[in-house]
C-alpha positions in Angstrom: 28.7 -31.2 -51.7 30.8 -30.9 -48.8 27.3 -30.4 -47.8 24.5 -29.2 -49.9 26.2 -25.9 -49.0 28.9 -26.8 -51.3 26.4 -27.4 -54.0 25.2 -23.9 -53.7 28.7 -22.6 -53.4 29.7 -24.2 -56.5 26.3 -23.7 -58.1 26.0 -20.0 -57.1 29.1 -20.5 -59.0 27.5 -22.1 -61.8 25.3 -19.4 -61.3 24.8 -19.2 -57.9 25.5 -21.5 -58.5 25.8 -20.1 -55.3 25.2 -24.1 -51.9 24.8 -23.1 -48.5 28.0 -20.9 -48.9 29.9 -19.6 -45.9 33.1 -17.7 -46.0 34.6 -15.9 -43.0 37.0 -14.0 -45.3 36.5 -12.5 -48.7 36.7 -15.0 -51.9 38.0 -14.2 -55.2 38.5 -16.5 -58.1 41.9 -18.3 -58.1 43.5 -19.7 -61.3 41.2 -22.5 -62.2 41.5 -23.7 -65.7 44.3 -23.9 -68.0 43.8 -21.3 -70.9 46.5 -21.5 -73.5 48.9 -19.6 -71.1 49.6 -19.8 -67.7 47.7 -17.6 -65.1 49.5 -14.5 -64.3 51.8 -14.6 -61.3 49.9 -12.1 -59.4 46.5 -13.9 -59.6 44.5 -13.5 -56.3 44.1 -16.3 -53.9 41.0 -17.4 -52.1 40.4 -15.2 -49.1 42.1 -12.3 -50.4 41.0 -9.2 -52.6 39.0 -6.2 -53.0 35.6 -7.8 -51.7 37.0 -9.2 -48.7 34.9 -7.3 -46.3 31.6 -7.8 -48.2 32.0 -11.6 -48.5 31.3 -12.3 -44.7 29.0 -14.2 -42.5 27.0 -17.3 -42.2 24.7 -17.4 -45.4 22.1 -19.3 -43.7 21.9 -17.1 -40.6 19.2 -14.4 -40.4 20.2 -10.6 -40.6 20.6 -9.1 -37.2 17.5 -7.0 -36.2 19.7 -3.9 -36.0 21.3 -4.1 -39.4 20.1 -1.3 -41.8 18.2 -2.6 -44.7 19.7 -1.9 -48.1 17.9 -2.4 -51.2 19.4 -4.6 -53.9 19.5 -3.1 -57.4 16.8 -4.9 -59.7 17.6 -6.7 -62.8 17.5 -4.2 -65.6 16.0 -6.9 -67.8 14.9 -10.6 -67.7 16.5 -13.5 -69.1 16.7 -13.5 -73.0 14.8 -16.4 -75.0 16.3 -19.8 -74.6 18.2 -21.5 -77.4 16.2 -24.7 -78.9 16.5 -27.5 -79.1 17.5 -28.3 -75.5 21.4 -29.1 -75.0 20.4 -32.2 -72.8 17.7 -35.0 -72.5 16.6 -37.6 -70.1 19.3 -40.0 -69.5 22.2 -37.5 -69.4 24.5 -38.0 -66.6 27.4 -35.4 -65.5 29.8 -36.5 -63.1 32.2 -33.9 -61.1 35.1 -33.9 -58.9 34.8 -31.9 -55.9 37.8 -30.1 -54.3 37.9 -28.2 -51.1 40.8 -26.8 -49.3 43.3 -27.9 -51.9 42.4 -31.5 -51.7 39.9 -33.8 -53.3 36.7 -33.8 -51.3 34.3 -36.2 -53.0 31.9 -36.6 -56.0 28.9 -34.9 -57.3 26.6 -36.2 -60.0 23.7 -34.4 -61.9 21.2 -36.5 -63.7 18.4 -35.5 -66.2 15.4 -37.7 -65.3 12.3 -38.7 -67.5 9.5 -36.2 -67.7 6.8 -36.8 -65.0 3.6 -34.9 -64.1 4.5 -32.2 -66.4 7.9 -31.6 -65.1 11.4 -32.5 -66.2 13.2 -33.6 -62.9 17.0 -33.1 -62.4 18.7 -35.0 -59.5 21.8 -33.9 -57.9 23.6 -36.4 -55.5 26.7 -35.7 -53.7 28.9 -37.4 -51.1 32.2 -36.7 -49.5 35.1 -39.0 -49.7 36.8 -41.1 -46.9 39.5 -38.3 -46.2 37.3 -35.5 -46.1 34.7 -36.9 -44.2 37.2 -36.6 -41.3 36.5 -32.8 -41.6 32.9 -32.9 -42.6 31.0 -36.1 -43.5 28.0 -35.4 -45.8 25.8 -37.4 -48.3 22.5 -36.0 -49.8 20.6 -35.1 -52.8 18.7 -32.3 -54.4 16.0 -32.4 -57.2 14.8 -29.6 -59.2 11.5 -29.9 -61.1 11.7 -27.9 -64.2 9.2 -26.9 -66.9 10.4 -28.9 -69.9 10.2 -25.7 -72.1 10.8 -22.9 -70.1 13.3 -24.6 -67.7 11.9 -22.6 -64.7 11.3 -24.6 -61.6 8.0 -25.4 -59.9 9.6 -27.1 -57.0 12.9 -27.9 -55.6 13.6 -30.3 -52.8 16.8 -31.3 -50.6 17.5 -34.3 -48.3 21.0 -34.4 -46.9 22.6 -35.8 -43.9 25.6 -33.7 -42.5 27.7 -35.1 -39.7 24.7 -37.4 -38.8 22.4 -34.5 -38.9 19.5 -34.8 -41.4 18.5 -31.6 -43.2 15.3 -31.5 -45.4 13.9 -28.7 -47.5 11.0 -28.3 -49.8 10.5 -25.2 -51.9 7.6 -24.4 -54.1 7.6 -21.6 -56.8 4.5 -19.8 -57.7 4.6 -18.4 -61.2 1.8 -16.0 -61.2 2.6 -14.4 -57.6 6.4 -14.7 -58.2 6.6 -16.4 -54.8 9.1 -18.8 -53.2 7.7 -20.8 -50.1 10.3 -22.7 -48.3 9.6 -25.4 -45.7 12.6 -27.0 -43.9 13.6 -29.0 -41.0 16.9 -29.6 -39.4 17.2 -32.9 -37.4 14.2 -33.0 -34.8 14.0 -29.3 -34.4 10.5 -27.6 -35.1 10.0 -27.1 -38.8 10.4 -23.7 -40.2 9.2 -21.6 -43.1 10.3 -18.6 -45.2 8.2 -16.8 -48.0 10.0 -14.7 -50.6 9.3 -13.1 -54.0 11.5 -12.7 -57.0 11.9 -9.8 -59.4 12.0 -11.0 -63.2 13.1 -14.6 -63.1 13.2 -17.0 -60.1 15.3 -20.2 -60.2 16.7 -22.6 -57.9 20.6 -23.5 -57.7 20.4 -26.8 -59.6 17.8 -25.9 -62.3 19.9 -22.8 -62.9 22.7 -24.7 -64.4 20.5 -26.1 -66.9 18.9 -22.8 -67.8 22.3 -21.3 -68.3 23.0 -24.0 -70.8 20.5 -22.8 -73.0 21.2 -19.0 -73.0 22.4 -17.4 -76.2 25.9 -17.1 -74.9 28.3 -14.3 -76.4 30.7 -11.9 -75.3 29.5 -9.1 -72.9 25.9 -10.7 -72.7 24.3 -9.6 -69.3 22.7 -12.3 -67.3 20.7 -11.3 -64.1 18.1 -13.6 -62.1 17.0 -14.4 -58.6 18.1 -17.7 -57.4 17.2 -19.9 -54.3 19.9 -21.4 -52.3 20.8 -21.9 -48.5 17.0 -21.1 -47.4 17.7 -17.6 -48.9 17.1 -15.8 -52.1 19.9 -14.3 -54.1 20.4 -11.9 -57.1 23.0 -13.1 -59.5 24.3 -10.4 -61.9 26.9 -11.6 -64.4 28.3 -11.1 -67.7 29.9 -13.4 -70.3 33.5 -12.3 -70.1 34.9 -14.2 -73.2 35.4 -17.5 -75.1 38.3 -19.3 -73.6 40.3 -22.6 -74.3 39.9 -24.9 -71.6 42.0 -28.0 -70.9 40.6 -30.7 -68.5 41.6 -34.2 -67.9 38.3 -34.9 -69.8 39.6 -33.3 -72.9 40.2 -30.0 -74.5 37.2 -27.4 -75.0 36.1 -24.0 -76.4 34.0 -22.5 -73.5 32.2 -19.4 -72.5 33.4 -17.9 -69.1 30.6 -16.2 -67.1 31.7 -14.0 -64.1 29.5 -12.0 -61.6 28.3 -11.6 -58.1 25.4 -13.0 -56.2 23.9 -10.9 -53.6 21.7 -12.0 -50.9 18.5 -10.2 -51.1 17.5 -9.8 -47.5 21.1 -9.1 -46.3 23.0 -7.5 -49.3 26.2 -7.2 -47.2 26.8 -10.8 -48.0 28.0 -11.4 -51.7 29.6 -14.3 -53.4 31.7 -14.2 -56.5 30.5 -16.5 -59.3 32.4 -18.2 -62.1 31.3 -20.7 -64.5 32.5 -22.2 -67.8 30.1 -23.6 -70.5 31.1 -25.4 -73.7 30.6 -23.7 -76.9 29.1 -26.5 -78.8 25.6 -28.2 -79.1 26.1 -29.9 -75.7 26.7 -26.9 -73.6 28.4 -28.8 -71.0 29.1 -27.0 -67.6 32.9 -27.8 -67.4 33.8 -26.1 -63.9 32.5 -24.0 -61.2 34.2 -22.3 -58.1 32.5 -21.4 -54.9 33.1 -20.9 -51.1 31.9 -22.5 -47.9 33.0 -21.9 -44.4 36.0 -24.0 -44.8 37.4 -22.1 -47.9 37.4 -22.4 -51.7 35.4 -25.1 -53.4 35.8 -26.3 -57.1 33.6 -28.6 -59.2 35.2 -30.0 -62.2 33.5 -32.0 -65.0 35.2 -35.5 -64.9 32.6 -37.8 -66.7 29.7 -37.4 -69.2 27.2 -39.9 -70.2 24.6 -38.9 -73.0 22.2 -41.3 -74.7 23.3 -42.5 -78.0 27.0 -41.0 -77.5 30.3 -42.6 -76.5 30.7 -42.0 -72.5 33.6 -39.4 -71.8 35.9 -40.0 -69.0 38.9 -38.1 -67.4 42.2 -39.5 -69.1 44.3 -39.1 -65.9 46.1 -35.9 -66.7 47.9 -34.1 -64.0 45.8 -32.1 -61.4 44.8 -28.8 -62.6 46.3 -25.6 -61.0 44.2 -23.5 -58.8 
């Protein structure tokens, strides 16, 4: 987070990863991880690139009444069958370092909880550090309630405090109607509600990360689904670009790189670039994601892993990675 917006930004990046991403200028993926060779000298920086005019506006704001509606291209096909067994189980804890504006901004954790009432809950918690809190102070959590076999959500909740202003959201997914009912409240303002539908697959930003971990990843695999984030629905269209060697303070990994674009369904002029790296092993760890908020580029980098029955993994103190 830098708010739960950062979760969406980075998660719209994990998919959509997309959390309450806002970007006044276009965003294009900067050099992030270290493949075997350095990034090219002409690699684009955040805030530049061909999509600059499209990636504009407040991602939570409604579309102006005079904006001409544009239909978003539907997904050509649904998501492929998921791999089994699951790469994760209750008790897994993933820890991420969060960077924003080129500086350390805070920590984010994702924890798989025990099954309850037929759901597999995933709890996401985030908090800005002392330095970044001078820019934007945030602490909060989100929970995705997933079907333990299909990993589709039945419910998604958020409870966050940003600069002392509380924001609460409750989202209910209706599988038969392909519906998404969003109830929200900001501070002491009147409660609000949105109602959406999805095309072939409907996910939330936190649960989407875990579903992506179970996809049969391979080069050129197309991925398309609708995802809830920032009180809006987005259509994410991505492709598995290639398998890359990734170097992190946590260790050396072979990983699949997914790249794509998330388009806001009720306002297609707003788009977000999407990048995510997933390890090519039985753990399918989400190594990194890049997104954008109103303050600029945001990056999540995996810094710790705790899994039942395994030795914990922690960053070994390598030098900071280059953007």
